[in-house]
N, C-alpha and C positions, 0 to 999 in steps of 0.2 A: 504494500500500500504506500503510495507516495505521501509526502508530508501534507499537501493540501487536503487530501482525503482524510488523513489522520486528524488534522485540525478540525475539519467539519464534523467528523465522528465524535471528537471530544466535546465540541460545542453542543452538539445534539444531546450527548449523554449528560452534560452539565445542566442543560435546560430541563431535561427530563427529571433529574434528581432534585433540582431546586423547586420544580413545580410540585413534585410529590411531597416535599418537605413543608409546604405551606399548610397551615392548620385548616382542617375542615370547617371550623367555625368562621373562618374568613370568607368562605363561600356562602354560608347560610345567611338568608335574609332575616331581618328582625321580625317581620310579620309573617305569620303562617295562617293560611285560609284552609279550613276543614269543611268537608261536606257534612250536613246534618246526619247523613247516614252513618257517621262514625259513632253517633250516640246509641246508647243501649239502655234497657230497663234497669233502673237503680236497685230495685228489690225483687229479683225474679222468683224468690221463694215466698213472697207475700201471698196471702189468701186472695187479695184483689190483684191478681197478676196483671191484668190489662193486656192490651195488644197494640203493638206498634207495627207500622209498615214502612219499609225502606223503598222509596220510589224517587227516581230521578235525582239521586244524591241527597234527598231530604228524608227526615224521619217524621212520620205522621202518627198521631194518636188516633187509632181507629176504634177505640173503646168508647163506651157511653159514660165514662167517668174519667177523672184526672189521673194521669200516670206521671211518675217521676223518672226522668232520664238523666244519665250521666254522659257527658261529652268529654273524651280524653284530650289532653294537651301534651304535645311533645316539647320538652324543654331542651334548649341548646345553650342557654346562658344560665349557668347555675351558681354564679357568685357575683358580688359587686352590685352596683346600682343598675337597674334596668330602666331604659327609657328616660333616664334622669329622674325617675320616681322610685318609690319604695318597692313597687311591684309592677306586674304587667298591666297593660290595658287590654280590653277585649270588646268585641262588637258581636252581638248575637242577632241574626236576622230571623225573626219569627213571623208566622202568618196564622190567619184565622179563617177557616172555611165555614164558620157559622154565620147565620144571617144577622145575629145580634153581636154587639161588642162583647169581648171576653177578656178577662184579666189573665195574663201570663206572668209567672214569677220565675226568675232565674238568679242563681248565685254564681259568683266567681270565687272558687275556694282555693286556699293554699294549705298544703299539708307538710309537716316536717318529715324528715327522713325516717323517723321511728314512730310516726303516728299511725295508728290503725283506726279506720273509721273517722267519723266527723268530730270525735271528742277532741277538743282543743284546737280544731282547725280554725283558721281565720277566714272570714268570708265577707264579701260585699253583696248584699241582696238588692236587686232591682225588681220593681213590679211595674208592669206596663199594661194599660188597657189598649187592646188592639181592636180597631174598628171591624165591624162585620164585613163579610164578603160571601162568596159562594165558590164551589168548586170551579176551577178555571179562572176565577177572578177573586182570589182571596184578599182579605184585608191584610196589609203587611206593615211591619214596624221594626224598629231596631232598639236594642238595649245596649248602652255604652257604659262599660265599666272603666273608671278612670285611674285604676292602679293603686287603690287603697288597701290591698291585701299584701302583706309583707312576704317577700320571697325568703325561702330558707335554703341555704346551700345544700344541694342534694335532695331537696324536697320535690313535691309534685303539685301541679295545678289541675283543676278540672272545672268544667262548667256543669252545673246541675240545674235542670229546669222542670217545673211542674207544668205539664201540658194538659189543659182541659180537653174534652172530647173535640175532635176534628180541628185540632191545632197542631203546629209542628215547628221544627227548626229547619230552616233552609240551609244556612251556612253559619259558621262562626269563625272569627278571626282573633288571634291572640298575638300581641306584639310584646316582645321582651325587650 
């Protein structure tokens, strides 16, 4: 191999090595958008199990009563200040297929690394009255959480919503 080819090969190798050495966190965006279909029933062993349907990336309560769903969040910033705030911000897009207005309640929860269940969890609860709509033209609204739940290094976040009959979560966004 002549010296020009060797130099090109070394430059290519150095570029490859330096690219792979860059932290994965550097590539990750701060905001992550999740489909509502990531949400699941919060208490699947409850006597009032309820029924949800995943459709078009959304989760829909198809029961005749309120069900509680958990919506998981993947964390990639696990220390320091997030967003210049104490904790994350979140936006939950909810909708209502009922003719009448309905109240939807959601929490943004923070759990410590050794916490089991909601005991001791910090949370911010928002309640929103969502205007009525109909299948095909549902009433839509958004709940914005402004980052008042404190992050815990190595801890976890989740969004939990109480969904009355014929309501759902379209998408949710979490910004660390």
